[in-house]
C-alpha positions as a Python dict, from the first residue, in 0.01 Angstrom:
ca = {
    (1, 'M'): (0, 0, 0),
    (2, 'S'): (-315, -200, -76),
    (3, 'A'): (-642, -56, 47),
    (4, 'L'): (-702, -394, 215),
    (5, 'N'): (-403, -328, 442),
    (6, 'K'): (-552, 1, 556),
    (7, 'Q'): (-866, 48, 762),
    (8, 'V'): (-1018, 373, 871),
    (9, 'G'): (-1165, 363, 1220),
    (10, 'G'): (-1032, 41, 1374),
    (11, 'S'): (-905, -303, 1286),
    (12, 'H'): (-1226, -505, 1313),
    (13, 'Y'): (-1202, -611, 944),
    (14, 'K'): (-827, -606, 891),
    (15, 'D'): (-770, -874, 1155),
    (16, 'F'): (-969, -1139, 963),
    (17, 'S'): (-778, -1389, 748),
    (18, 'I'): (-1009, -1284, 465),
    (19, 'Q'): (-1184, -952, 496),
    (20, 'P'): (-1560, -938, 443),
    (21, 'V'): (-1514, -712, 138),
    (22, 'E'): (-1289, -974, -25),
    (23, 'F'): (-1539, -1252, 43),
    (24, 'I'): (-1831, -1041, -81),
    (25, 'Q'): (-1652, -935, -401),
    (26, 'K'): (-1510, -1278, -485),
    (27, 'N'): (-1852, -1438, -444),
    (28, 'G'): (-2045, -1170, -633),
    (29, 'L'): (-2283, -1103, -347),
    (30, 'G'): (-2535, -823, -357),
    (31, 'F'): (-2575, -520, -134),
    (32, 'C'): (-2801, -676, 130),
    (33, 'E'): (-2604, -1001, 150),
    (34, 'G'): (-2279, -807, 176),
    (35, 'N'): (-2401, -583, 453),
    (36, 'A'): (-2543, -877, 651),
    (37, 'I'): (-2203, -1052, 627),
    (38, 'K'): (-2019, -733, 722),
    (39, 'Y'): (-2227, -684, 1037),
    (40, 'L'): (-2209, -1052, 1133),
    (41, 'C'): (-1831, -1046, 1104),
    (42, 'R'): (-1774, -736, 1311),
    (43, 'W'): (-2039, -755, 1584),
    (44, 'K'): (-1809, -880, 1860),
    (45, 'E'): (-1537, -625, 1789),
    (46, 'K'): (-1740, -317, 1705),
    (47, 'G'): (-2116, -278, 1730),
    (48, 'G'): (-2231, -558, 1960),
    (49, 'I'): (-2598, -653, 1956),
    (50, 'Q'): (-2684, -354, 1737),
    (51, 'D'): (-2469, -500, 1458),
    (52, 'L'): (-2660, -830, 1488),
    (53, 'Q'): (-2984, -634, 1461),
    (54, 'K'): (-2849, -458, 1152),
    (55, 'A'): (-2758, -795, 997),
    (56, 'I'): (-3112, -918, 1063),
    (57, 'H'): (-3251, -599, 910),
    (58, 'Y'): (-3055, -656, 588),
    (59, 'V'): (-3175, -1018, 572),
    (60, 'E'): (-3534, -897, 620),
    (61, 'L'): (-3487, -639, 343),
    (62, 'L'): (-3353, -909, 113),
    (63, 'I'): (-3646, -1141, 189),
    (64, 'E'): (-3894, -859, 125),
    (65, 'M'): (-3733, -757, -203),
    (66, 'E'): (-3698, -1115, -328),
    (67, 'T'): (-4058, -1193, -231),
    (68, 'R'): (-4179, -890, -428),
    (69, 'R'): (-3959, -986, -723),
    (70, 'D'): (-4099, -1342, -719),
    (71, 'F'): (-4454, -1203, -695),
    (72, 'K'): (-4390, -966, -984),
    (73, 'K'): (-4237, -1244, -1193),
    (74, 'E'): (-4534, -1475, -1119),
    (75, 'S'): (-4780, -1197, -1202),
    (76, 'Q'): (-4609, -1129, -1532),
    (77, 'E'): (-4621, -1499, -1618),
    (78, 'I'): (-4995, -1514, -1542),
    (79, 'V'): (-5062, -1208, -1760),
    (80, 'R'): (-4851, -1360, -2040),
    (81, 'K'): (-5050, -1686, -2024),
    (82, 'I'): (-5380, -1499, -2027),
    (83, 'Y'): (-5265, -1297, -2328),
    (84, 'E'): (-5149, -1611, -2509),
    (85, 'N'): (-5482, -1783, -2442),
    (86, 'Q'): (-5676, -1483, -2568),
    (87, 'S'): (-5472, -1456, -2885),
    (88, 'T'): (-5524, -1825, -2967),
    (89, 'Q'): (-5903, -1813, -2914),
    (90, 'P'): (-6096, -1801, -3242),
    (91, 'V'): (-6275, -1475, -3303),
    (92, 'S'): (-6645, -1542, -3352),
    (93, 'G'): (-6743, -1311, -3639),
    (94, 'S'): (-7057, -1111, -3567),
    (95, 'D'): (-7176, -1289, -3255),
    (96, 'H'): (-7184, -1014, -2996),
    (97, 'G'): (-7425, -1187, -2770),
    (98, 'D'): (-7731, -1079, -2970),
    (99, 'R'): (-8016, -1326, -2942),
    (100, 'S'): (-8275, -1291, -3213),
}
């Protein structure tokens, strides 16, 4: 028997024409996306409003993590550009700001 034909604790996933786990796996979705989909699919049959709140929570987590990742990526790009600019600047021999 396929694990997709068996569900522990109800039938709120098994009754779908395609189960959330199948959709999530076939589309290569991540943890937060998968959980949001799972809670959105089952809210009427299992957890009610709390499942909708859980779905929102996973979307908020995803936004926060992606925003940090974008910020980190942008910061790394800025540092790389600064480093590249410094390494292409000519070094000015003995001029250390001395004024004689």
